Structure formats: structure tokens, C-alpha cells
N, C-alpha and C positions, 0 to 999 in steps of 0.2 A: 046541345051548344050549353045548354046551362051547366054542364058537368067541367067543361073548360076551362070556365072561371076558375072555380074552386081545387083544381086538380093545377092550375100553373100556382097559383097563391101558395100551396103547399108547397110546391118544387121548390119554389124559390127561396119559402124557409126554410127547407132541409139541404139547399146549396149554401144558404146565408148560416147555417151550422157550421160548416164545415171553415167556411171565410170565418166564424168568430173562432173557432181552433186556432187556425191558421195566426190571427190575429192576435190573439192572446199570446202566442208565440213569441212574435216579432215584439209584442209590448216587453217581455222579459228578456229579450235580446238586447234591447233599447237602453242606451241611458238617459232618455227622454222620459219624466213622466208623463206628458202630454200624449203618448203614445196609448196611453191608456182609453182615450177617446175614442178609437177606432173599434176596440171591441163593444162600447158602449152602445155606439149607433150601431153596429151589426145587429146586438140584441133588439134595442129598439125596431129596427127593420126588420126583423126574423117575426117578433112579437106583432108584428101590424101588419105580413103574411098570415102571419098563422089565424088572425082574428078575422082578416077578411077569406080564406079560405073554409073555416068552417062557422061561419057567420048563417050562411042556410039551412045548416042541419041544427043550429040553436036555435034558429027562427026570432021573429020578431018578440020583444020584449023586454023585461029591464035586465036580466043578465045579458043579454047584447047589448044593450045600452049604456052600462057599466065597464063591460070589456071597450067597447069603442071608447068612451070618455078616455080613459086611460090610453088608448092609442092617440087620441087629438092631445092629451097633455106630455105624451112623449115625443110628438111632433115639433111641439112648441117648443118643448128642452130642448132637443136632442140636433134638428136639423142643421141650426146654424152653427154647430159644432163640424159640419161638414169642413167650413171655413179654415177652422185650425188643423184638421186631418190633412186638409191639401197641403197647405203651410209645413208640415211638418214632413209630409213625402217626400217634399221639394225637398227639403233641408236633407234629408238621410239620404235622398239621391245627388245629392253635392250641390244642387242651384244657389246659384251666388245670389239669386234674388231672395232666397228664404235664410237671408240674415237675422241676426237676436234683435234688431227694432220689428222686421217684418214678423218673426213667429210671435212676439209681446201681444204686436199689432194684431196681427190675429186672432189674440182673444179678447183683446177689446173690443174689437169688432162683432164676435161672436157673442160677448155677454152685452153688449149695446144694442142689438139685436132683438133683446129678450123683452 
């Protein structure tokens, strides 16, 4: 049972690496600079899952503590950007509610949550 947890997190990290490459292509095709947020968030989540998967191999200690502190910092900086991603993807999909005001407001809210 103890192998399931690290293998699952490593599998998620691998899947996220595929999503990162796809998100970078979407960003390059986009006219919106805000689409760079999606690959940044995916890199952050991938790092999180990678550290969770190798944590038991590293073992308790300063290295794992340092790597985990970076995970927590990334959570603090990046998670609120999901709001921006959702609004930008809605805008790309043609949702009328994702107008210019809502797009700017999503950035204000995301940074306001810091």
C-alpha cells in the first residue's frame, strides 16, 4: 500500500508534463499574454507532485524540508492564479461573461488573495 502513494503522484507529474507542453503551445498561439499563467501553474503543480512522490525516498531531513518549503511558496504564489486561468479559458471559448472587465477583475482578485 505504501508504494501506491508515490507512484500515483509520480504518474500525475508525468501527465502534467504532457499538459505543460500542450499549454505552452496554446500560449504561443494565443494573443493573450495572460495565457502564460497556465503553464506556470502546471509547472508548480508538477513540482508539487514530484516532491510528494520522492519524499519517502529522500527521507526526513533538511533537503525534504527545503523542497517542501518551495512547494508551499509555490502554492501561495500560484493557486490564486487559477481564477485568471478559468476566466481566460472562458474568454477563449467565447463566453460572453468573460469580457474585458471580468478579465481585469480576475487579475485584481488573484493578486488580492496574496
